[in-house]
FILOMAR-969473 format. One record per residue: residue number from 1; x, y negated, z negated of N, C-alpha, C, O, CB in turn. Coordinates in nm, 3 decimals, decimal comma, m for minus. Last residue first. Glycine has a CB too. Example, Ala and Ser with C-alpha at 12.3 -4.5 7.8 and 13.67 -1.06 7.14 Angstrom:
2
[2; [1,285; 0,225; m0,708]; [1,367; 0,106; m0,714]; [1,290; m0,003; m0,787]; [1,341; m0,114; m0,804]; [1,408; 0,060; m0,572]]
[1; [1,319; 0,569; m0,780]; [1,230; 0,450; m0,780]; [1,320; 0,330; m0,780]; [1,424; 0,332; m0,846]; [1,131; 0,447; m0,905]]
***
This chain:
83
[83; [9,655; m9,633; m10,839]; [9,552; m9,704; m10,917]; [9,532; m9,639; m11,052]; [9,450; m9,684; m11,131]; [9,418; m9,707; m10,841]]
[82; [9,818; m9,476; m10,693]; [9,885; m9,570; m10,782]; [9,785; m9,649; m10,868]; [9,825; m9,722; m10,959]; [9,970; m9,667; m10,700]]
[81; [9,656; m9,333; m10,527]; [9,716; m9,260; m10,638]; [9,785; m9,354; m10,736]; [9,809; m9,317; m10,851]; [9,817; m9,158; m10,584]]
[80; [9,353; m9,489; m10,429]; [9,498; m9,487; m10,424]; [9,553; m9,415; m10,546]; [9,502; m9,434; m10,656]; [9,555; m9,629; m10,414]]
[79; [9,069; m9,348; m10,299]; [9,132; m9,395; m10,422]; [9,282; m9,380; m10,408]; [9,333; m9,272; m10,378]; [9,079; m9,317; m10,546]]
[78; [8,939; m9,223; m10,099]; [8,937; m9,369; m10,095]; [9,000; m9,431; m10,219]; [8,987; m9,552; m10,242]; [8,796; m9,418; m10,080]]
[77; [8,943; m8,952; m10,066]; [8,867; m9,006; m10,178]; [8,852; m9,158; m10,174]; [8,763; m9,214; m10,239]; [8,932; m8,966; m10,307]]
[76; [9,090; m8,909; m9,832]; [8,966; m8,835; m9,856]; [8,879; m8,899; m9,963]; [8,757; m8,900; m9,952]; [8,998; m8,692; m9,896]]
[75; [9,314; m9,074; m9,865]; [9,222; m9,098; m9,752]; [9,087; m9,031; m9,780]; [8,983; m9,091; m9,754]; [9,283; m9,044; m9,620]]
[74; [9,427; m8,957; m10,095]; [9,391; m9,100; m10,094]; [9,290; m9,130; m9,984]; [9,193; m9,202; m10,005]; [9,516; m9,187; m10,076]]
[73; [9,477; m8,699; m10,004]; [9,378; m8,720; m10,110]; [9,333; m8,866; m10,115]; [9,215; m8,894; m10,136]; [9,435; m8,678; m10,247]]
[72; [9,680; m8,754; m9,818]; [9,554; m8,696; m9,773]; [9,443; m8,714; m9,875]; [9,329; m8,742; m9,839]; [9,572; m8,549; m9,743]]
[71; [9,880; m8,843; m9,992]; [9,826; m8,934; m9,891]; [9,691; m8,884; m9,841]; [9,598; m8,963; m9,823]; [9,924; m8,950; m9,774]]
[70; [9,930; m8,608; m10,131]; [9,882; m8,726; m10,204]; [9,819; m8,826; m10,107]; [9,716; m8,886; m10,138]; [9,998; m8,793; m10,281]]
[69; [9,793; m8,348; m9,921]; [9,904; m8,418; m9,982]; [9,846; m8,536; m10,060]; [9,725; m8,560; m10,055]; [10,010; m8,466; m9,875]]
[68; [9,573; m8,074; m9,952]; [9,593; m8,214; m9,920]; [9,719; m8,264; m9,988]; [9,748; m8,226; m10,102]; [9,471; m8,298; m9,963]]
[67; [9,639; m7,746; m9,822]; [9,609; m7,839; m9,931]; [9,636; m7,981; m9,885]; [9,712; m8,004; m9,792]; [9,694; m7,805; m10,057]]
[66; [9,584; m7,412; m9,722]; [9,609; m7,551; m9,689]; [9,569; m7,636; m9,808]; [9,479; m7,602; m9,884]; [9,532; m7,594; m9,562]]
[65; [9,521; m7,124; m9,669]; [9,641; m7,178; m9,733]; [9,669; m7,319; m9,682]; [9,765; m7,342; m9,609]; [9,763; m7,087; m9,708]]
[64; [9,324; m6,971; m9,553]; [9,285; m7,069; m9,653]; [9,404; m7,134; m9,724]; [9,386; m7,194; m9,830]; [9,196; m7,005; m9,754]]
[63; [9,549; m6,708; m9,462]; [9,416; m6,768; m9,462]; [9,394; m6,863; m9,580]; [9,441; m6,838; m9,692]; [9,310; m6,659; m9,465]]
[62; [9,854; m6,752; m9,313]; [9,792; m6,720; m9,441]; [9,655; m6,786; m9,445]; [9,646; m6,908; m9,432]; [9,881; m6,765; m9,561]]
[61; [10,003; m6,844; m9,097]; [9,960; m6,704; m9,100]; [9,904; m6,659; m9,235]; [9,907; m6,540; m9,267]; [10,076; m6,616; m9,062]]
[60; [10,170; m7,108; m9,274]; [10,133; m7,039; m9,150]; [10,096; m6,893; m9,176]; [10,151; m6,828; m9,266]; [10,249; m7,047; m9,049]]
[59; [10,042; m7,317; m9,500]; [10,129; m7,201; m9,491]; [10,083; m7,123; m9,369]; [9,968; m7,078; m9,363]; [10,126; m7,113; m9,623]]
[58; [10,030; m7,677; m9,492]; [9,974; m7,546; m9,459]; [10,083; m7,439; m9,466]; [10,200; m7,467; m9,441]; [9,909; m7,546; m9,320]]
[57; [9,925; m7,991; m9,613]; [10,031; m7,891; m9,607]; [9,964; m7,757; m9,577]; [9,857; m7,727; m9,629]; [10,114; m7,885; m9,741]]
[56; [9,814; m8,311; m9,480]; [9,792; m8,178; m9,538]; [9,921; m8,098; m9,532]; [10,013; m8,130; m9,457]; [9,677; m8,104; m9,465]]
[55; [9,922; m8,550; m9,392]; [9,800; m8,554; m9,472]; [9,769; m8,420; m9,539]; [9,704; m8,417; m9,644]; [9,684; m8,595; m9,386]]
[54; [10,135; m8,577; m9,212]; [10,162; m8,575; m9,356]; [10,041; m8,581; m9,445]; [10,053; m8,614; m9,564]; [10,249; m8,688; m9,389]]
[53; [10,112; m8,548; m8,944]; [10,098; m8,684; m8,996]; [10,119; m8,692; m9,147]; [10,122; m8,801; m9,203]; [9,961; m8,738; m8,961]]
[52; [10,122; m8,274; m8,917]; [10,231; m8,354; m8,859]; [10,229; m8,496; m8,914]; [10,334; m8,558; m8,929]; [10,220; m8,357; m8,706]]
[51; [9,871; m8,217; m9,033]; [9,994; m8,171; m9,097]; [10,114; m8,252; m9,047]; [10,198; m8,294; m9,126]; [10,016; m8,021; m9,069]]
[50; [9,700; m8,329; m8,847]; [9,697; m8,379; m8,984]; [9,823; m8,337; m9,060]; [9,875; m8,413; m9,142]; [9,571; m8,328; m9,057]]
[49; [9,765; m8,169; m8,625]; [9,790; m8,313; m8,621]; [9,792; m8,373; m8,761]; [9,876; m8,459; m8,792]; [9,684; m8,384; m8,535]]
[48; [9,673; m7,920; m8,719]; [9,814; m7,938; m8,683]; [9,850; m8,086; m8,682]; [9,955; m8,124; m8,734]; [9,844; m7,876; m8,545]]
[47; [9,401; m7,975; m8,744]; [9,479; m7,946; m8,864]; [9,629; m7,962; m8,837]; [9,702; m8,011; m8,923]; [9,450; m7,803; m8,914]]
[46; [9,337; m8,004; m8,472]; [9,323; m8,120; m8,561]; [9,402; m8,098; m8,690]; [9,464; m8,192; m8,741]; [9,174; m8,147; m8,594]]
[45; [9,387; m7,740; m8,385]; [9,461; m7,854; m8,328]; [9,455; m7,975; m8,418]; [9,555; m8,042; m8,439]; [9,407; m7,890; m8,189]]
[44; [9,199; m7,595; m8,538]; [9,342; m7,569; m8,552]; [9,425; m7,687; m8,500]; [9,521; m7,728; m8,565]; [9,381; m7,441; m8,476]]
[43; [8,961; m7,703; m8,431]; [8,993; m7,722; m8,573]; [9,142; m7,702; m8,595]; [9,206; m7,783; m8,662]; [8,911; m7,624; m8,662]]
[42; [8,983; m7,606; m8,170]; [8,978; m7,750; m8,194]; [9,013; m7,781; m8,338]; [9,086; m7,877; m8,365]; [8,839; m7,806; m8,159]]
[41; [8,967; m7,333; m8,218]; [9,089; m7,389; m8,158]; [9,095; m7,540; m8,180]; [9,202; m7,595; m8,206]; [9,095; m7,357; m8,008]]
[40; [8,709; m7,293; m8,297]; [8,813; m7,281; m8,398]; [8,944; m7,342; m8,347]; [9,022; m7,396; m8,425]; [8,834; m7,134; m8,437]]
[39; [8,449; m7,498; m8,177]; [8,565; m7,416; m8,143]; [8,666; m7,414; m8,258]; [8,704; m7,519; m8,309]; [8,631; m7,468; m8,016]]
[38; [8,261; m7,675; m8,254]; [8,213; m7,542; m8,216]; [8,328; m7,446; m8,188]; [8,306; m7,326; m8,176]; [8,123; m7,551; m8,095]]
[37; [8,250; m7,903; m8,522]; [8,327; m7,846; m8,412]; [8,273; m7,707; m8,381]; [8,242; m7,630; m8,472]; [8,479; m7,840; m8,446]]
[36; [8,129; m8,018; m8,746]; [8,056; m8,016; m8,620]; [8,136; m7,969; m8,499]; [8,095; m7,993; m8,386]; [8,004; m8,150; m8,593]]
[35; [8,215; m8,007; m9,004]; [8,248; m8,127; m8,928]; [8,178; m8,132; m8,793]; [8,168; m8,239; m8,732]; [8,398; m8,135; m8,908]]
[34; [8,121; m7,758; m9,093]; [8,093; m7,879; m9,172]; [8,112; m8,006; m9,089]; [8,035; m8,102; m9,103]; [8,183; m7,884; m9,295]]
[33; [8,222; m7,580; m8,901]; [8,078; m7,593; m8,923]; [8,043; m7,723; m8,994]; [7,946; m7,789; m8,958]; [8,027; m7,474; m9,003]]
[32; [8,501; m7,617; m8,936]; [8,435; m7,647; m8,809]; [8,286; m7,667; m8,823]; [8,229; m7,759; m8,765]; [8,462; m7,536; m8,710]]
[31; [8,534; m7,524; m9,198]; [8,567; m7,663; m9,165]; [8,494; m7,703; m9,037]; [8,433; m7,810; m9,030]; [8,720; m7,681; m9,149]]
[30; [8,463; m7,256; m9,162]; [8,383; m7,341; m9,251]; [8,409; m7,489; m9,224]; [8,316; m7,570; m9,227]; [8,414; m7,308; m9,398]]
[29; [8,672; m7,173; m8,990]; [8,533; m7,168; m8,946]; [8,443; m7,259; m9,031]; [8,358; m7,330; m8,978]; [8,481; m7,023; m8,951]]
[28; [8,891; m7,202; m9,157]; [8,885; m7,280; m9,035]; [8,741; m7,284; m8,984]; [8,694; m7,389; m8,939]; [8,979; m7,222; m8,927]]
[27; [8,778; m7,211; m9,501]; [8,832; m7,143; m9,384]; [8,821; m7,236; m9,263]; [8,749; m7,336; m9,267]; [8,757; m7,008; m9,357]]
[26; [8,872; m7,438; m9,768]; [8,775; m7,378; m9,675]; [8,847; m7,305; m9,562]; [8,962; m7,335; m9,530]; [8,681; m7,486; m9,618]]
[25; [9,074; m7,354; m10,058]; [9,047; m7,430; m9,936]; [8,942; m7,361; m9,849]; [8,926; m7,239; m9,856]; [9,177; m7,449; m9,856]]
[24; [8,943; m7,322; m10,393]; [9,030; m7,281; m10,283]; [8,987; m7,356; m10,158]; [8,879; m7,414; m10,153]; [9,026; m7,126; m10,261]]
[23; [8,756; m7,419; m10,569]; [8,888; m7,384; m10,620]; [8,985; m7,331; m10,517]; [9,099; m7,298; m10,550]; [8,875; m7,284; m10,727]]
[22; [8,503; m7,514; m10,505]; [8,524; m7,369; m10,510]; [8,661; m7,327; m10,563]; [8,680; m7,210; m10,598]; [8,505; m7,311; m10,375]]
[21; [8,499; m7,798; m10,523]; [8,381; m7,718; m10,559]; [8,412; m7,571; m10,585]; [8,355; m7,510; m10,675]; [8,277; m7,728; m10,450]]
[20; [8,749; m7,882; m10,436]; [8,700; m7,924; m10,567]; [8,585; m7,836; m10,615]; [8,575; m7,805; m10,733]; [8,656; m8,071; m10,563]]
[19; [8,748; m7,772; m10,178]; [8,847; m7,726; m10,276]; [8,804; m7,763; m10,418]; [8,821; m7,683; m10,510]; [8,985; m7,786; m10,246]]
[18; [8,541; m7,921; m10,064]; [8,530; m7,776; m10,073]; [8,624; m7,722; m10,180]; [8,586; m7,639; m10,262]; [8,560; m7,710; m9,937]]
[17; [8,642; m8,184; m10,081]; [8,517; m8,148; m10,148]; [8,504; m7,997; m10,167]; [8,461; m7,951; m10,272]; [8,398; m8,201; m10,069]]
[16; [8,882; m8,165; m9,923]; [8,883; m8,212; m10,061]; [8,759; m8,163; m10,137]; [8,771; m8,106; m10,246]; [8,891; m8,366; m10,066]]
[15; [8,787; m8,079; m9,673]; [8,886; m7,999; m9,746]; [8,885; m8,036; m9,894]; [8,886; m7,949; m9,981]; [9,028; m8,018; m9,686]]
[14; [8,615; m8,295; m9,614]; [8,565; m8,158; m9,618]; [8,658; m8,070; m9,701]; [8,614; m7,995; m9,788]; [8,549; m8,101; m9,476]]
[13; [8,795; m8,508; m9,606]; [8,689; m8,506; m9,707]; [8,632; m8,365; m9,724]; [8,605; m8,322; m9,836]; [8,577; m8,603; m9,669]]
[12; [8,945; m8,431; m9,381]; [9,010; m8,444; m9,512]; [8,907; m8,441; m9,624]; [8,930; m8,378; m9,727]; [9,091; m8,574; m9,518]]
[11; [8,744; m8,440; m9,184]; [8,816; m8,316; m9,212]; [8,880; m8,321; m9,351]; [8,870; m8,226; m9,428]; [8,924; m8,292; m9,104]]
[10; [8,674; m8,712; m9,193]; [8,572; m8,611; m9,224]; [8,640; m8,477; m9,258]; [8,597; m8,409; m9,351]; [8,475; m8,593; m9,104]]
[9; [8,915; m8,821; m9,105]; [8,868; m8,852; m9,240]; [8,763; m8,749; m9,283]; [8,763; m8,705; m9,398]; [8,810; m8,995; m9,246]]
[8; [8,914; m8,722; m8,843]; [9,021; m8,685; m8,936]; [8,979; m8,710; m9,080]; [9,006; m8,627; m9,167]; [9,149; m8,764; m8,904]]
[7; [8,687; m8,852; m8,743]; [8,688; m8,706; m8,753]; [8,796; m8,660; m8,849]; [8,773; m8,569; m8,929]; [8,710; m8,643; m8,615]]
[6; [8,780; m9,115; m8,748]; [8,662; m9,079; m8,825]; [8,658; m8,928; m8,847]; [8,630; m8,882; m8,957]; [8,533; m9,128; m8,754]]
[5; [8,989; m9,092; m8,564]; [9,018; m9,127; m8,704]; [8,901; m9,091; m8,794]; [8,922; m9,041; m8,905]; [9,051; m9,276; m8,717]]
[4; [8,843; m9,030; m8,331]; [8,941; m8,935; m8,383]; [8,973; m8,964; m8,529]; [8,983; m8,872; m8,610]; [9,070; m8,939; m8,299]]
[3; [8,695; m9,261; m8,291]; [8,624; m9,137; m8,322]; [8,720; m9,035; m8,382]; [8,683; m8,961; m8,473]; [8,557; m9,079; m8,196]]
[2; [8,847; m9,549; m8,450]; [8,826; m9,457; m8,338]; [8,755; m9,330; m8,386]; [8,755; m9,297; m8,504]; [8,959; m9,421; m8,272]]
[1; [8,713; m9,845; m8,579]; [8,778; m9,719; m8,608]; [8,747; m9,622; m8,496]; [8,632; m9,613; m8,451]; [8,733; m9,663; m8,746]]
***
């Protein structure tokens, strides 16, 4: 598994766990701290790629407005929605 794929999975797990614990999505800064990114720009780029790949949905220009798609939840939890 490539480092990028591992990082993507870590991002999805971070979003899933934070949302489950607090009821809302983590901020870009919180995601970066949890995953080990020092730059918010890097987090934004990875979130854009995850959105393009269909793992998350985001509302532009709205803080904490991101959620996992069914596919994103499957990757984050390791549980298929059809199970």
